[in-house]
C-alpha positions as CSV (number, residue, x, y, z in Angstrom):
1,M,-62.2,74.6,-215.0
2,T,-64.0,76.8,-217.5
3,I,-63.5,80.5,-217.8
4,D,-65.4,83.1,-219.9
5,S,-66.7,80.6,-222.5
6,P,-70.3,81.7,-223.2
7,S,-72.7,78.9,-224.0
8,D,-75.8,78.8,-226.3
9,S,-78.4,77.8,-223.7
10,G,-81.5,78.9,-225.7
11,E,-84.2,81.1,-224.5
12,I,-84.9,81.9,-220.9
13,D,-88.1,80.2,-219.6
14,G,-91.0,81.9,-218.1
15,G,-90.0,80.7,-214.6
16,L,-86.6,82.4,-215.0
17,V,-88.2,85.6,-216.3
18,T,-90.6,85.7,-213.3
19,A,-87.6,85.1,-210.9
20,F,-85.7,88.0,-212.3
21,V,-88.7,90.3,-212.3
22,G,-89.2,89.3,-208.7
23,L,-85.6,89.9,-207.9
24,A,-85.7,93.4,-209.4
25,D,-88.7,94.2,-207.3
26,A,-87.0,92.8,-204.2
27,L,-83.9,94.8,-204.8
28,F,-86.0,98.0,-205.3
29,A,-87.7,97.3,-202.0
30,V,-84.5,96.9,-199.9
31,D,-84.7,99.2,-196.9
32,R,-82.3,102.1,-197.2
33,D,-80.7,101.2,-193.8
34,A,-80.0,97.7,-194.9
35,G,-77.4,99.0,-197.4
36,V,-75.0,96.7,-199.4
37,V,-75.7,93.7,-197.1
38,G,-79.4,94.0,-197.6
39,V,-79.1,94.0,-201.4
40,V,-76.8,90.9,-201.4
41,E,-79.2,89.1,-199.0
42,R,-82.0,89.4,-201.6
43,V,-79.7,88.3,-204.4
44,I,-78.8,85.1,-202.4
45,D,-82.5,84.5,-201.6
46,A,-83.1,84.5,-205.4
47,A,-80.1,82.5,-206.4
48,R,-81.4,79.0,-205.9
49,S,-84.4,79.6,-208.3
50,I,-82.4,81.4,-210.8
51,V,-79.4,79.0,-210.8
52,P,-81.1,75.6,-210.2
53,G,-77.7,73.6,-210.1
54,A,-76.5,75.5,-207.1
55,D,-77.2,73.7,-203.8
56,V,-75.6,76.5,-201.7
57,V,-74.7,80.0,-202.5
58,S,-72.7,82.9,-201.1
59,A,-71.4,86.5,-201.8
60,V,-68.1,87.8,-201.0
61,L,-66.7,91.3,-201.2
62,R,-63.1,92.2,-201.5
63,G,-61.9,94.2,-198.3
64,P,-59.2,96.9,-198.5
65,D,-56.6,94.4,-197.6
66,G,-57.6,92.2,-200.5
67,R,-59.2,89.5,-198.2
68,L,-62.6,88.1,-199.2
69,D,-65.5,88.8,-196.7
70,T,-68.5,86.6,-196.9
71,V,-71.5,89.0,-196.5
72,A,-74.3,86.7,-197.1
73,F,-74.7,82.9,-197.6
74,S,-77.5,80.3,-197.9
75,H,-75.8,77.6,-196.0
76,P,-72.9,77.4,-193.6
77,A,-70.9,75.2,-196.0
78,A,-70.9,78.0,-198.4
79,Q,-69.3,80.4,-195.9
80,K,-66.8,77.7,-194.9
81,A,-65.9,77.2,-198.5
82,D,-65.2,80.9,-198.9
83,G,-63.1,80.8,-195.9
84,L,-61.0,77.9,-197.5
85,Q,-60.5,80.0,-200.5
86,D,-59.3,82.9,-198.5
87,E,-57.0,80.6,-196.4
88,A,-55.5,78.9,-199.5
89,G,-55.3,82.2,-201.4
90,E,-56.7,80.6,-204.3
91,G,-60.2,79.4,-205.7
92,P,-62.8,80.4,-208.2
93,S,-63.6,83.7,-206.4
94,H,-60.1,84.8,-206.8
95,T,-59.9,83.6,-210.5
96,A,-63.3,85.3,-211.4
97,M,-62.6,88.6,-209.6
98,H,-59.1,88.9,-211.3
99,S,-59.8,87.6,-214.8
100,S,-60.6,89.8,-217.7
101,G,-63.8,89.5,-219.8
102,V,-67.1,88.7,-218.1
103,G,-65.3,87.1,-215.1
104,A,-66.6,83.5,-214.6
105,A,-64.8,80.4,-213.3
106,M,-66.2,76.9,-213.0
107,G,-64.7,73.7,-212.0
108,H,-65.1,70.2,-210.5
109,L,-63.7,69.7,-206.9
110,S,-63.8,65.9,-206.8
111,G,-60.2,64.7,-206.3
112,S,-58.0,67.8,-207.1
113,D,-58.9,70.5,-209.6
114,P,-55.5,71.5,-211.2
115,S,-56.5,75.1,-211.1
116,W,-57.0,75.3,-207.4
117,P,-55.6,72.2,-205.8
118,A,-55.3,73.3,-202.3
119,F,-58.8,74.7,-202.2
120,A,-60.4,71.8,-204.2
121,E,-58.9,69.1,-201.9
122,R,-60.2,70.7,-198.7
123,A,-63.6,71.7,-200.2
124,A,-64.4,68.2,-201.3
125,G,-62.8,66.5,-198.4
126,E,-63.9,68.6,-195.5
127,L,-67.3,70.0,-196.9
128,G,-68.5,67.4,-199.4
129,L,-68.7,70.0,-202.1
130,H,-67.7,68.7,-205.6
131,A,-68.4,71.6,-208.1
132,V,-68.2,75.3,-208.0
133,L,-69.1,78.4,-210.0
134,S,-67.9,81.8,-209.2
135,T,-68.9,85.0,-211.1
136,G,-67.2,88.3,-210.6
137,M,-69.5,91.2,-209.7
138,F,-69.3,94.1,-212.1
139,P,-69.0,96.9,-212.9
140,G,-66.6,96.2,-215.8
141,G,-63.1,97.6,-216.2
142,A,-59.8,96.5,-215.1
143,P,-59.7,93.8,-212.4
144,P,-59.9,93.2,-209.7
145,R,-63.7,93.3,-209.3
146,F,-65.2,94.2,-205.9
147,G,-66.9,90.8,-205.2
148,A,-68.2,87.7,-206.5
149,L,-71.1,85.2,-206.2
150,N,-70.3,81.7,-205.5
151,F,-72.4,78.7,-206.3
152,Y,-71.5,75.3,-204.9
153,S,-72.9,71.8,-205.5
154,W,-72.8,68.6,-203.8
155,S,-72.6,66.8,-207.0
156,P,-69.8,66.8,-209.5
157,D,-72.1,67.4,-212.3
158,G,-74.4,69.7,-210.5
159,L,-73.4,72.9,-212.5
160,D,-73.5,73.4,-216.1
161,D,-73.1,76.1,-218.8
162,A,-76.8,77.2,-218.5
163,D,-76.2,77.8,-214.7
164,R,-73.2,79.9,-215.6
165,D,-75.1,82.1,-218.0
166,M,-77.8,82.6,-215.4
167,A,-75.2,83.3,-212.7
168,L,-73.6,85.9,-214.9
169,V,-77.0,87.7,-215.4
170,L,-77.6,87.4,-211.6
171,A,-74.2,88.9,-210.8
172,A,-74.9,91.9,-213.1
173,H,-78.2,92.5,-211.2
174,A,-76.4,92.3,-207.9
175,A,-73.5,94.5,-209.0
176,T,-75.9,97.2,-210.4
177,A,-77.8,97.3,-207.2
178,I,-74.7,97.3,-205.0
179,S,-73.2,100.1,-207.1
180,A,-76.4,102.2,-206.7
181,V,-76.3,101.6,-203.1
182,Q,-72.7,102.6,-202.7
183,A,-73.3,105.8,-204.9
184,R,-76.5,106.7,-202.8
185,T,-74.4,106.2,-199.7
186,A,-71.6,108.3,-200.9
187,H,-74.0,111.0,-201.9
188,E,-75.8,111.0,-198.6
189,L,-72.4,111.1,-196.8
190,R,-71.5,114.2,-198.9
191,E,-74.7,115.7,-198.1
192,S,-74.5,115.0,-194.4
193,Q,-71.0,116.5,-194.3
194,L,-72.2,119.6,-196.2
195,Q,-75.1,120.1,-193.8
196,E,-72.8,119.5,-190.8
197,A,-70.4,122.1,-192.2
198,L,-73.2,124.6,-192.7
199,R,-74.5,124.0,-189.2
200,S,-71.0,124.5,-187.8
201,R,-70.5,127.7,-189.8
202,D,-73.8,129.1,-188.6
203,V,-73.3,128.3,-184.8
204,I,-69.7,129.8,-184.9
205,G,-71.0,132.9,-186.7
206,Q,-73.5,133.2,-183.9
207,A,-70.9,132.8,-181.2
208,K,-68.7,135.5,-182.8
209,G,-71.7,137.7,-182.8
210,V,-72.2,137.2,-179.0
211,L,-68.6,137.9,-178.3
212,M,-68.5,141.0,-180.5
213,E,-71.8,142.4,-178.8
214,R,-70.6,141.5,-175.2
215,R,-66.9,141.9,-175.2
216,G,-66.7,144.8,-177.9
217,L,-64.5,142.6,-180.1
218,D,-64.3,142.7,-183.9
219,A,-65.0,139.6,-186.0
220,D,-61.3,138.5,-186.1
221,E,-60.7,139.0,-182.4
222,A,-64.0,137.1,-181.6
223,F,-62.9,134.1,-183.7
224,D,-59.4,134.1,-182.2
225,V,-61.1,133.7,-178.8
226,L,-63.0,130.8,-179.9
227,R,-60.1,129.2,-181.4
228,R,-57.8,129.5,-178.5
229,T,-60.5,128.3,-176.2
230,S,-61.0,125.3,-178.3
231,Q,-57.3,124.4,-178.3
232,D,-57.0,125.1,-174.5
233,L,-60.0,122.8,-173.7
234,N,-59.2,120.4,-176.4
235,V,-62.8,120.7,-177.5
236,K,-64.0,121.0,-181.2
237,L,-64.5,124.6,-182.2
238,R,-68.2,124.0,-183.0
239,D,-68.9,122.6,-179.6
240,V,-67.3,125.7,-178.0
241,A,-69.3,127.9,-180.1
242,E,-72.5,126.0,-179.5
243,T,-71.9,126.2,-175.6
244,L,-71.4,129.8,-175.8
245,V,-74.5,130.5,-177.9
246,T,-76.8,128.4,-175.6
247,R,-75.2,130.1,-172.4
248,R,-75.0,133.6,-173.7
249,A,-77.3,134.9,-170.9
250,E,-74.5,134.0,-168.4
251,L,-71.9,136.2,-170.0
């Protein structure tokens, strides 16, 4: 297994430059509704051309309970290998996500890799995978990272240091795009909640006005009527207010 040992692989060729430019365009074009999964799927689509030693590729995200969820994959074998990592509680994804530094783990699976013996034996024996490379997805900071990209090869010599370097750059692209989507989603959620709060305030104010006009109540008394009605009917205060406003002619 190799962890965090940068290689001197020389200049990136024109084909890789084109692939990364294409990936950037694809990430920018992801539909807003597709969210994080849409971003990861584009990354997986680009992975084979950017990391040529990889035969199958997957992306995992860490759930709240610490389990790894495969959110995109290029071949069922990759998804199954991720599942083996989760079952064994060990593997390159775990190593890459929990290690310091750039967060990369690479190893041979033929026989039994001493770093992940349970995972390696099953991945090779059950799935025919003989080499693996995992890169933790940034942002940086203290581990664990929020996800990892996994690159598997049918050949023991299928992945090398140059593949690792490209995988790290790819993971950085993916993590940046995912972070942007998460930030945008959080912002949109806050905006939605704010708008909802403003709408609720407005309709409650209108309902109070109706009660004040029709029943001769002051503002506090009108609100108390709305509150008690909400509790008695087990209906949200806003819904009570909206019903009152839309049916004011019946009062």
